[in-house]
Z-matrix of the N, CA and C atoms (Angstrom, degrees):
N
C 1 1.462
C 2 1.530 1 109.15
N 3 1.306 2 115.72 1 132.75
C 4 1.464 3 120.33 2 178.93
C 5 1.522 4 110.14 3 -68.59
N 6 1.305 5 113.93 4 149.15
C 7 1.448 6 121.04 5 178.58
C 8 1.535 7 107.68 6 -90.00
N 9 1.339 8 118.63 7 109.50
C 10 1.465 9 120.51 8 -175.19
C 11 1.529 10 113.58 9 -63.32
N 12 1.313 11 117.11 10 -31.53
C 13 1.466 12 119.63 11 -178.65
C 14 1.527 13 111.01 12 -68.95
N 15 1.324 14 117.18 13 -48.45
C 16 1.465 15 119.55 14 179.53
C 17 1.524 16 110.95 15 -62.04
N 18 1.337 17 116.92 16 -37.40
C 19 1.471 18 120.81 17 177.69
C 20 1.535 19 110.28 18 -62.07
N 21 1.332 20 116.89 19 -44.22
C 22 1.469 21 121.11 20 -179.45
C 23 1.528 22 111.34 21 -66.72
N 24 1.330 23 116.86 22 -39.42
C 25 1.464 24 120.45 23 -178.29
C 26 1.527 25 111.99 24 -65.95
N 27 1.322 26 117.22 25 -25.23
C 28 1.471 27 121.51 26 178.74
C 29 1.528 28 111.99 27 -66.28
N 30 1.323 29 117.56 28 -19.26
C 31 1.467 30 121.59 29 -177.44
C 32 1.527 31 112.97 30 -72.40
N 33 1.331 32 117.21 31 -15.20
C 34 1.462 33 120.17 32 178.72
C 35 1.517 34 114.04 33 73.71
N 36 1.333 35 116.29 34 30.04
C 37 1.460 36 120.14 35 175.92
C 38 1.527 37 108.07 36 -132.38
N 39 1.334 38 117.93 37 163.01
C 40 1.460 39 119.92 38 178.99
C 41 1.532 40 111.67 39 -58.44
N 42 1.330 41 114.68 40 150.64
C 43 1.465 42 121.48 41 -178.84
C 44 1.524 43 108.79 42 -133.43
N 45 1.327 44 115.20 43 138.34
C 46 1.464 45 121.98 44 168.74
C 47 1.520 46 106.14 45 -113.99
N 48 1.321 47 116.25 46 118.99
C 49 1.462 48 121.58 47 177.39
C 50 1.522 49 108.05 48 -110.14
N 51 1.327 50 115.60 49 121.83
C 52 1.461 51 121.70 50 178.17
C 53 1.519 52 107.35 51 -105.66
N 54 1.325 53 117.39 52 114.31
C 55 1.455 54 122.82 53 178.81
C 56 1.522 55 108.84 54 -95.16
N 57 1.328 56 116.95 55 126.82
C 58 1.455 57 120.16 56 -179.79
C 59 1.515 58 112.39 57 -165.14
N 60 1.326 59 115.15 58 -168.50
C 61 1.466 60 122.92 59 176.75
C 62 1.516 61 107.65 60 -135.35
N 63 1.312 62 115.90 61 144.57
C 64 1.455 63 121.16 62 -178.84
C 65 1.518 64 114.98 63 -59.86
N 66 1.334 65 117.97 64 -23.04
C 67 1.464 66 120.56 65 -177.00
C 68 1.528 67 113.33 66 -91.44
N 69 1.307 68 117.47 67 -9.62
C 70 1.467 69 121.45 68 -178.17
C 71 1.537 70 109.04 69 -79.95
N 72 1.333 71 117.51 70 129.26
C 73 1.472 72 121.89 71 -175.91
C 74 1.532 73 112.25 72 -59.34
N 75 1.344 74 120.21 73 -52.19
C 76 1.463 75 118.51 74 178.98
C 77 1.538 76 112.07 75 -61.72
N 78 1.344 77 116.63 76 -31.52
C 79 1.473 78 120.15 77 177.91
C 80 1.527 79 109.63 78 -64.69
N 81 1.333 80 115.76 79 -42.11
C 82 1.475 81 120.44 80 177.79
C 83 1.528 82 110.41 81 -62.85
N 84 1.330 83 116.57 82 -37.83
C 85 1.463 84 120.91 83 179.70
C 86 1.529 85 111.40 84 -69.52
N 87 1.322 86 116.92 85 -30.21
C 88 1.467 87 121.34 86 179.94
C 89 1.528 88 111.78 87 -72.74
N 90 1.319 89 117.53 88 -32.40
C 91 1.467 90 120.92 89 -171.38
C 92 1.531 91 113.64 90 -54.24
N 93 1.355 92 120.62 91 -52.41
C 94 1.468 93 118.74 92 -179.79
C 95 1.533 94 112.76 93 -64.90
N 96 1.323 95 117.37 94 -33.17
C 97 1.470 96 121.49 95 177.39
C 98 1.530 97 109.04 96 -62.13
N 99 1.324 98 116.07 97 -47.30
C 100 1.465 99 120.90 98 -178.61
C 101 1.523 100 111.60 99 -66.81
N 102 1.330 101 116.39 100 -37.61
C 103 1.468 102 119.65 101 178.74
C 104 1.529 103 111.00 102 -65.04
N 105 1.334 104 117.06 103 -41.68
C 106 1.476 105 120.85 104 177.13
C 107 1.528 106 110.76 105 -62.22
N 108 1.326 107 116.17 106 -45.34
C 109 1.460 108 120.51 107 -179.07
C 110 1.527 109 111.27 108 -66.98
N 111 1.328 110 117.06 109 -36.25
C 112 1.471 111 120.60 110 178.27
C 113 1.521 112 110.28 111 -60.92
N 114 1.330 113 116.82 112 -39.46
C 115 1.467 114 120.64 113 178.28
C 116 1.529 115 110.38 114 -69.77
N 117 1.319 116 116.37 115 -41.46
C 118 1.464 117 121.47 116 -177.43
C 119 1.538 118 112.73 117 -67.93
N 120 1.324 119 116.72 118 -37.73
C 121 1.470 120 121.67 119 -175.70
C 122 1.531 121 112.37 120 -106.55
N 123 1.309 122 116.65 121 20.94
C 124 1.463 123 123.48 122 -171.53
C 125 1.527 124 114.32 123 -47.35
N 126 1.304 125 118.38 124 -44.64
C 127 1.470 126 121.50 125 -175.96
C 128 1.533 127 113.05 126 -87.38
N 129 1.333 128 117.18 127 -8.60
C 130 1.461 129 120.42 128 -170.84
C 131 1.521 130 114.66 129 -108.99
N 132 1.319 131 116.96 130 -23.89
C 133 1.458 132 121.29 131 -174.94
C 134 1.522 133 109.70 132 -156.68
N 135 1.323 134 115.94 133 163.99
C 136 1.463 135 121.38 134 173.83
C 137 1.520 136 107.80 135 -109.21
N 138 1.323 137 115.92 136 132.95
C 139 1.461 138 121.17 137 176.94
C 140 1.521 139 106.89 138 -119.66
N 141 1.324 140 115.72 139 121.38
C 142 1.460 141 121.74 140 -175.27
C 143 1.516 142 111.07 141 -116.36
N 144 1.314 143 115.69 142 141.19
C 145 1.462 144 122.18 143 170.16
C 146 1.524 145 104.86 144 -109.41
N 147 1.322 146 116.30 145 112.06
C 148 1.463 147 121.39 146 -174.92
C 149 1.520 148 109.53 147 -108.60
N 150 1.328 149 115.49 148 116.98
C 151 1.466 150 121.92 149 176.53
C 152 1.527 151 107.95 150 -76.56
N 153 1.327 152 116.53 151 117.87
C 154 1.464 153 119.42 152 -174.82
C 155 1.526 154 112.25 153 -63.37
N 156 1.331 155 118.38 154 -32.90
C 157 1.464 156 120.80 155 -179.35
C 158 1.524 157 111.94 156 -67.94
N 159 1.322 158 117.18 157 -27.06
C 160 1.463 159 121.43 158 -179.68
C 161 1.525 160 112.03 159 -88.90
N 162 1.309 161 117.13 160 -16.87
C 163 1.473 162 121.54 161 -176.04
C 164 1.529 163 109.90 162 -133.63
N 165 1.330 164 116.04 163 61.87
C 166 1.468 165 120.85 164 -176.37
C 167 1.527 166 112.66 165 -62.73
N 168 1.332 167 117.29 166 -42.69
C 169 1.470 168 119.99 167 -178.79
C 170 1.530 169 110.39 168 -63.14
N 171 1.323 170 116.49 169 -42.25
C 172 1.465 171 121.54 170 179.00
C 173 1.531 172 110.34 171 -64.63
N 174 1.319 173 115.99 172 -40.57
C 175 1.463 174 122.03 173 178.34
C 176 1.524 175 110.55 174 -61.64
N 177 1.335 176 116.31 175 -44.81
C 178 1.463 177 120.14 176 178.44
C 179 1.536 178 111.32 177 -66.32
N 180 1.333 179 115.85 178 -42.63
C 181 1.466 180 120.95 179 -177.90
C 182 1.534 181 111.56 180 -57.74
N 183 1.324 182 115.74 181 -34.10
C 184 1.467 183 119.81 182 -178.08
C 185 1.529 184 112.73 183 -100.12
N 186 1.332 185 116.24 184 11.54
C 187 1.468 186 122.25 185 173.12
C 188 1.529 187 112.56 186 52.54
N 189 1.334 188 115.83 187 50.24
C 190 1.463 189 120.47 188 178.52
C 191 1.527 190 108.28 189 -74.90
N 192 1.327 191 116.99 190 121.43
C 193 1.459 192 122.76 191 -178.33
C 194 1.520 193 112.66 192 -109.88
N 195 1.316 194 116.08 193 -23.19
C 196 1.458 195 122.09 194 -174.30
C 197 1.519 196 107.35 195 -142.09
N 198 1.325 197 116.79 196 145.26
C 199 1.467 198 118.52 197 176.38
C 200 1.520 199 109.45 198 -122.22
N 201 1.328 200 115.77 199 147.11
C 202 1.457 201 126.35 200 -5.73
C 203 1.530 202 111.43 201 -75.21
N 204 1.324 203 114.84 202 152.47
C 205 1.464 204 122.33 203 171.81
C 206 1.517 205 107.55 204 -125.35
N 207 1.326 206 116.42 205 130.21
C 208 1.457 207 121.36 206 176.88
C 209 1.528 208 107.72 207 -107.54
N 210 1.338 209 115.52 208 129.63
C 211 1.461 210 120.86 209 176.23
C 212 1.525 211 107.80 210 -119.94
N 213 1.321 212 115.41 211 127.07
C 214 1.464 213 122.24 212 178.05
C 215 1.529 214 108.17 213 -101.31
N 216 1.321 215 116.11 214 130.35
C 217 1.460 216 122.74 215 177.85
C 218 1.519 217 108.35 216 -117.58
N 219 1.335 218 116.84 217 141.48
C 220 1.462 219 119.55 218 176.01
C 221 1.531 220 109.74 219 -79.08
N 222 1.316 221 116.86 220 -179.62
C 223 1.467 222 121.52 221 -175.69
C 224 1.528 223 112.52 222 -65.11
N 225 1.326 224 117.38 223 -18.44
C 226 1.467 225 120.95 224 177.68
C 227 1.525 226 111.96 225 -90.51
N 228 1.339 227 116.73 226 -1.69
C 229 1.458 228 120.72 227 178.66
C 230 1.514 229 114.74 228 89.65
N 231 1.333 230 116.93 229 10.24
C 232 1.465 231 121.03 230 179.91
C 233 1.528 232 109.76 231 -87.97
N 234 1.337 233 115.82 232 133.33
C 235 1.463 234 119.49 233 175.53
C 236 1.523 235 108.61 234 -66.67
N 237 1.341 236 115.58 235 126.17
C 238 1.465 237 119.49 236 -178.61
C 239 1.529 238 112.99 237 -115.91
N 240 1.332 239 116.78 238 -15.98
C 241 1.465 240 119.20 239 -179.42
C 242 1.519 241 108.80 240 -162.38
N 243 1.331 242 115.41 241 145.86
C 244 1.460 243 121.54 242 178.13
C 245 1.525 244 108.17 243 -137.76
N 246 1.333 245 115.94 244 138.18
C 247 1.462 246 121.66 245 179.02
C 248 1.524 247 107.82 246 -135.16
N 249 1.328 248 116.36 247 137.16
C 250 1.466 249 121.11 248 177.41
C 251 1.516 250 109.15 249 -111.38
N 252 1.345 251 116.31 250 134.33
C 253 1.455 252 122.15 251 -179.32
C 254 1.515 253 111.19 252 100.60
N 255 1.333 254 115.68 253 -175.46
C 256 1.465 255 120.22 254 179.76
C 257 1.522 256 109.41 255 -63.89
N 258 1.323 257 116.23 256 138.14
C 259 1.469 258 121.80 257 176.94
C 260 1.520 259 107.49 258 -126.54
N 261 1.315 260 116.92 259 125.77
C 262 1.464 261 121.27 260 -176.06
C 263 1.528 262 111.63 261 -70.92
N 264 1.320 263 114.52 262 159.66
C 265 1.464 264 121.07 263 176.88
C 266 1.532 265 109.66 264 -58.35
N 267 1.320 266 116.17 265 -43.44
C 268 1.470 267 121.00 266 -179.78
C 269 1.527 268 110.83 267 -60.30
N 270 1.329 269 117.18 268 -44.65
C 271 1.469 270 121.06 269 -179.20
C 272 1.528 271 111.27 270 -65.11
N 273 1.324 272 116.98 271 -39.00
C 274 1.467 273 120.57 272 178.27
C 275 1.524 274 110.00 273 -65.34
N 276 1.339 275 116.36 274 -44.38
C 277 1.467 276 120.04 275 179.51
C 278 1.535 277 110.89 276 -62.08
N 279 1.332 278 116.84 277 -38.09
C 280 1.468 279 120.62 278 177.67
C 281 1.527 280 110.75 279 -64.37
N 282 1.330 281 116.03 280 -40.43
C 283 1.466 282 119.87 281 179.28
C 284 1.523 283 109.91 282 -66.12
N 285 1.340 284 117.41 283 -42.18
C 286 1.467 285 120.35 284 176.47
C 287 1.530 286 110.24 285 -59.22
N 288 1.333 287 116.21 286 -42.88
C 289 1.472 288 120.63 287 179.78
C 290 1.528 289 110.10 288 -60.89
N 291 1.350 290 116.58 289 -43.23
C 292 1.466 291 121.15 290 177.07
C 293 1.530 292 111.25 291 -58.74
N 294 1.335 293 115.87 292 -30.95
C 295 1.468 294 121.82 293 -178.67
C 296 1.531 295 112.11 294 -86.65
N 297 1.338 296 116.69 295 -1.39
C 298 1.459 297 120.38 296 179.71
C 299 1.512 298 114.40 297 87.80
N 300 1.340 299 117.05 298 12.26
C 301 1.468 300 121.61 299 178.01
C 302 1.518 301 107.33 300 -95.42
N 303 1.349 302 116.44 301 122.83
C 304 1.468 303 119.61 302 -177.59
C 305 1.503 304 111.06 303 -121.50
């Protein structure tokens, strides 16, 4: 199975990776927020919803301890911010703005 995060990082643009599980309540609440943002920022960044059960090695590699966890990567693939728990659309947009994504 291809690693969606590494594939997205190859594009040379910022990436938001949301690690979660479909059965987790905050993860379910994050999904529509992330889908809206993915449409809004389509040409500027990649937004991924990563199911931890399907990507165990990736989950371990990034030391996910709590779900959902959002990890923001810059265009060079460096982790620049990490948040655990539900993250609002407004907070994500503010973080993108801090990263120079408009």
